[in-house]
N, C-alpha and C positions, 0 to 999 in steps of 0.2 A: 425575416423579422429579426431585428437586433435584440440582444439580451443584455441587461444591465446587472452587474454583480456589485453589491455594496460591501465595503470593508470599513466598518466604523471603528477603527483602531487608531489611537493617537499616543504619542509619546508624552511623558510627563514633562512639565516645564523645567524642572530642575535636573533633567537627565539629557542634556543636549547631545551626548555622544551615543545615544541608543540607536539600535538598528531601526530602519523604517519597518513598522510592524507588518505592513502589507507584503513587503519584499521578504521579510523573515518567514512569515507563515507560508508564502508561496513556495519558498525553497524547502521548508521543513515539512509541510503537510502535503503539498501537491507534487513534489518533485521526485518522490521515490519511484523506483522502476515499475512497480506493479500498479499502484493505485492511479497513476497518471493515465493508465490504459483503461481504467474503469469508467463506468457512468458516474459522474460526480454531481452530487446534489449538495449545495452549500446553503448556509444560513439556517441550519436545523438546530434549534435550541433544545428541544425536549424530545418530541416524537414526530414522525412524519409517516404518512401512508403513501406507498408507491403502487400505482395500479398496473395491471397487466391485462391485455385484451387478446383473446384468441377466438378464431372462428372455426366452425365446423364446415359442412358442405353448404355453400351459399347459393348454389344453382338449383333451381327447381323447375318443374314443368310449368309453362305459362298458363295462367288462369286469371279470371276476372277478380277473384278474391285474393287478398294478400295472405301469404303463408310465410311466417317468420322462419328464418334459418337459425341454426344453432350458433350461439355465441356465448362466450364466458368472460365476464369482467370481474376481476378479482383485485384485491388490494392487500398488501402486506405491510405491517407496521414495523418501522425501524426506529431504534432508539440509540442515540449516540452515547459513548462512554466519556465520562468526565476525567480529564487528565491534567495534572499539575506539572509545571516545569520549574524545578528548583535547582539552581546551580550556584556554587560558591567556589572562589579561587583565591588563593593567598597572593598578596602583592610580592612577597619575597620569592615565591615559586616562579612568578612571571619574570622577575629580574634575573633569576638564575637560569632561565631557559634560553633557548636559541632566539627568543624574541627580545632579548635584553637590549639589543642595539636599537630597538624601536622606542625604548623608554627614554624620556628626557633625563638629563643629568640630575642625580639626587632623588631620593625616595620621597621628598616632600614636594616635588613638582606635580605636574598633571598626573593624577592617579591612573587615568585610563586614556592615553593619547588616541587620537582619531585612527591612526594606522592600526594600532592594536585592537581598538574597538571593532573595526571592520573585520579583522581576522578572527577575533573572538566570536562574533556572531555568525560568521561564515562557517566556522568549525562547529559551533553549537547547532546550527541548522542542519549541517551534515550528519551530526550524531543523532539528532532527533529523527532525521530522515531514515537513517539506517535502522534505528529501533522500530520505527513504524513499518518498515519493509517486512521485518520478521513478524511483527504483531499482525500485519495484514493476513498472513497465512497461518501462523502457529499460535496466535493468541488463544488463551483458554482461561476463562474466569474461574474454573474449578481447580486451577493450580493452587496448591497450598503454599503460601509464602511464610517462611520462618523469619520473623523479624529479628531474632537473636543471631541468625546465621544467614544474612542476606547473600544472594548470588547475583551474578551479572545479568541473568536473564529473568529476574523476578518481574520485570515489566510486562512479560508475556501474560501475566494474570490480570492485566488492566482491561482487556476487552476480548471478546470472542472473535477469532479470525475465520477465514473462509473454510479451512479444513474442518474445523469443529462443526460449522454450520452445514457443510455438505454431508458430513457423517450423520447429523441429526435428521436429515431429510429422508433417510432410508430409501435411497435410490433403487431402481429396479436392477436386478442382477445383470441385465444386458448393458447397463450404464457403468457398472463398476468392473474394472479390470484389475486382476491381481498383479502386483508388481514384482519385480526382481531387481537385483543390482544391475544397473545399466552400464554397459561398457561400449567401446567403439566397435566391438565385434558383434554385439546384439542390438545396438540402438535402432537400426533400421527395422528390425523385426518388431521391436517393442513399440515404435511409433506407428507401425502398420496396424498393430492391434487396436490402437485408438482410432485410426482412420477407418477401419472396417466397421466400426459401430457408430460412426457419426450419424445422427438422425437425418433422414432424407430431407426433411424440411430445412435443415441447416446447410446441406450441401449446395443448395441453390442460392445461398446467401454467404458465400465464401468470404467476401470482403468484410463482412460484419462479424466474423468469427474471431474470437481470441483464444488461441491455443497456447497456454502457459506450460513451460517445462522448467524443471529445476536446473540449477547451474551445471550439475554433473552431466545431465542429459545433453545440454547444449554443447558442453565440451566434447562429449563422446561423439556427437553428430559431426562437429567440425573435423575431428580426427578421422572419422569414418569416410567423410567426403574427400579429405586430403589424401587418403590412401589410394583413392581412385584417380586422383589427378595430382601429379607431383608438383605442378605449379602452385597449388594451394599452399604447399609447405614453404615456398620461397618468395612468392610475389604477391600473395593476397590471402584473404580469409574467406572461407566458404560462407555464403549467405545462409541465414537460418530460415530456409524455406523447405517445406516438405510436401510434395504432391500438390503444389499450388497454395498451400496454407503458410502464412507467416508464423513462425514460432517465436514466442516472446519469453524471455528469461525471467522467471520469478525468483529473484535472488533470495527471498526469504522462505522459499518452499523447502521442505525436507528433501534430502537426496532421493533421486529416482521416483519423482512424482510428476503427474501431469493433470491438467484440467482443461476442458474445452467447452465453450458455450458462446452464445452471442455476447457482444460487448455490453449490451444493455442489461444483461442478466448479472453482470459483476457490478455490485453497488458499493460506492464509497460516499459516506455522508460526513459533513463537517460543519461546525459552527464557527465562523470567523467574524461574527458580529456579536461576540459574547462579552460578558462583564466579568472581571475588569477587561477593558478593551485595549490594554497596552502591554508592552514588555517593560517591566520596571527594573532599572539598574540601580543598585543601592551601594553607595560607598560607605562601608561599615566604619571606616575611620572617623567619619563625621558624626556617627551616632554612638556606637559602643566603644570606639577606640581601637577595634580590631583592624589589622592591616589586611582587609579582605574586601572583595566586591561580590555582590550577589546579583543574579538575574532571575526574576520570577515572572511567571505568567500562568495562564491556564487556557485550555481549549477543549473542544468536544469533537470526537471522531467516532466513526463506526463503519462496519463492513457488513455486507449481506449478499444474498443471492435471490434471484427471481426465477420463476418457471423451472422447477426441478426436472421436468421431463426433457428439457433441452440441454442437459449436461452429460458429459462423459468424463469420468475420473479414472486415474490410473495410480495404483500404488499407495492409496491413502490408508493410513493406519488409524482406525477409529477406536477410541476407548469409551467405555460406558461412562456417561455423566450422570 
């Protein structure tokens, strides 16, 4: 059965050089390394409930009377975080940058030529993408942001990421593995620790499992494999596969961390049918006289987990919230 996704976003009539909103949001919200591997639920404006169904033993002795088996249908509420996108850039900084040759002769010409507009929005989508990658894992709404002394990672306070949520679940001791600094000399042993405690029910569903590792673990694994095969140093790169499982790099994860569960248990929600429904580009020279351009928009995103009993985590540092 086909599925239709609605994207009700339009550019304003007086901003002909804006990015196509659907393309911009696809790059910015859905393109980062981690969340594109998650179960994605779009069009969530305020809250949504996601159900999970599990069965106990369903086989019973044959009898004329119906005897119900054990089943558990549960639903968890997810609420997206509201995020604003506000960007301003000075015309003179554009002209003085390496992009100057894209500008038409003279500052009074086309303020944002099409070539630069395309580059501008590509770079903006990439930056949003990178921020969301770290927010996916390390977001924490309990972070105190000092408005008088802002830092480059204040955006992490916008939404709770997976690590905080996994810590909040109080997983069983058998599901939590104490971490250490992972290097090429111990990476195989540390990956094996995770493998040894994978729930039996998940081992029969290997193709559905998402095993995320931090960038340093992925690097250590590649080096460890290369030391066993000299050709990997010179002719190719080792595949990120371990005992039949595909390892996925979670770029935004803290060093020496791992998570493992079914893909459907990693949740990413987003509202791409929100109001206002466009990316607005404002030429400030036409309003305030400032030689600046602004790009503004807003969207809603959120992250979550399902079925806590189906997770294995390694090296998570949980703080009391």
